[in-house]
C-alpha positions, -999 to +999 in steps of 0.1 A: -388+497+525-391+519+494-372+552+495-371+582+472-346+580+443-319+606+451-285+613+436-262+642+445-229+657+436-200+636+448-166+651+457-157+686+468-168+720+454-161+756+463-190+780+464-184+813+445-212+838+454-217+870+434-208+889+465-174+873+467-144+867+444-126+838+429-092+844+446-073+871+464-062+886+431-097+890+418-110+922+435-144+920+418-179+920+433-202+906+406-235+911+424-263+917+399-247+903+368-221+876+376-242+846+385-233+826+354-196+832+360-198+821+396-217+789+388-190+782+362-163+787+388-181+763+412-181+737+384-145+744+377-136+739+414-152+704+412-132+696+380-099+708+396-105+687+427-113+656+406-082+660+385-060+665+417-075+633+432-065+614+401-030+630+404-034+650+373-023+686+368-052+712+365-050+749+362-066+771+390-102+782+388-103+810+362-112+845+372-140+864+354-114+884+335-098+851+323-132+836+314-141+867+293-106+867+276-110+830+267-145+836+251-131+865+231-100+845+220-121+815+209-143+838+188-175+834+208-176+870+219-165+903+204-136+923+219-160+947+238-170+917+259-137+918+278-141+938+310-179+941+306-207+931+329-224+910+302-239+877+314-230+842+304-251+811+303-249+773+298-234+775+263-205+797+275-200+773+304-199+744+279-172+762+259-151+772+290-150+738+306-136+724+273-112+753+269-097+754+304-099+717+313-106+697+282-138+685+297-167+679+272-202+687+282-238+677+272-265+703+269-301+694+278-327+719+264-362+724+278-385+749+261-403+756+294-400+749+331-426+722+328-406+704+301-376+700+324-395+670+339-389+652+305-352+653+312-352+644+349-346+606+344-315+616+323-304+640+350-308+614+378-288+589+357-262+616+351-257+623+388-254+585+394-228+580+367-208+613+368-215+629+401-207+664+389-226+696+397-246+710+367-251+745+354-287+756+347-296+788+328-326+802+311-339+833+292-369+848+310-355+832+341-321+846+337-308+836+371-281+810+369-285+779+391-259+754+403-276+720+404-261+697+431-286+669+430-319+655+418-347+635+434-377+615+423-401+609+452-423+578+457-452+599+444-433+606+412-425+643+419-391+657+409-369+680+429-336+697+421-310+706+448-302+742+439-271+762+448-281+799+442-250+820+435-268+852+443-260+848+480-247+882+492-238+893+527-215+919+541-195+893+559-188+876+526-177+909+511-153+913+540-139+878+534-153+862+565-167+832+547-164+808+576-188+829+597-213+832+569-213+796+556-241+783+578-264+810+563-263+793+529-287+766+541-305+785+568-315+813+543-324+789+515-295+796+492-289+758+490-323+740+490-344+713+473-367+730+449-397+714+431-398+717+394-430+738+396-407+766+410-393+769+375-409+795+352-433+782+325-424+812+303-387+805+303-366+780+284-338+762+303-305+748+293-286+723+316-249+719+310-236+685+322-198+681+324-188+646+312-161+639+337-166+608+359-162+614+397-134+594+413-151+564+431-154+568+469-130+548+490-142+513+495-165+513+464-159+489+435 
């Protein structure tokens, strides 16, 4: 029986919503401006987990302050960027994954939401081969998206499994993540989205980390 063509992120990730923080030492609520940083931190958590599973040493997920300091140090941003609420996008995620973890990335550029469809076969192949979450950013559509999977239906329609970092609840702010976790899916913060939900007036960049997922136990 024919089935839809679906590939998703393999391995473990941590979700970093804009209403939360990276760690106990990061007392920062980034709601309204920090979605790119939080998506980067989610990708970093996957890289850290993969390196640990391969018995390699990996630094902890960087805080927003550490991300900003790194971008200033590498000359991508001016000094005033440190401590600001300025946004970051897929290009900065590309730079930071290489800086912190020596993981190269590939950028796929689409001039509009409609053009993303032209890259979907490459995205499906990427999830099959690498299994990493993907960062998606745009211009008019300035909301960062964590892409956890891709699907092509039997009818030829494409969908993206989107993790929206803008999730914000009072129980998250209070650190009660366990009690709030089920709201992610119930409230649509993690959901399959059709490509026609993307904006036609916005370009999109997808940042694909080029680190292979450790094969699941029992696989060849």
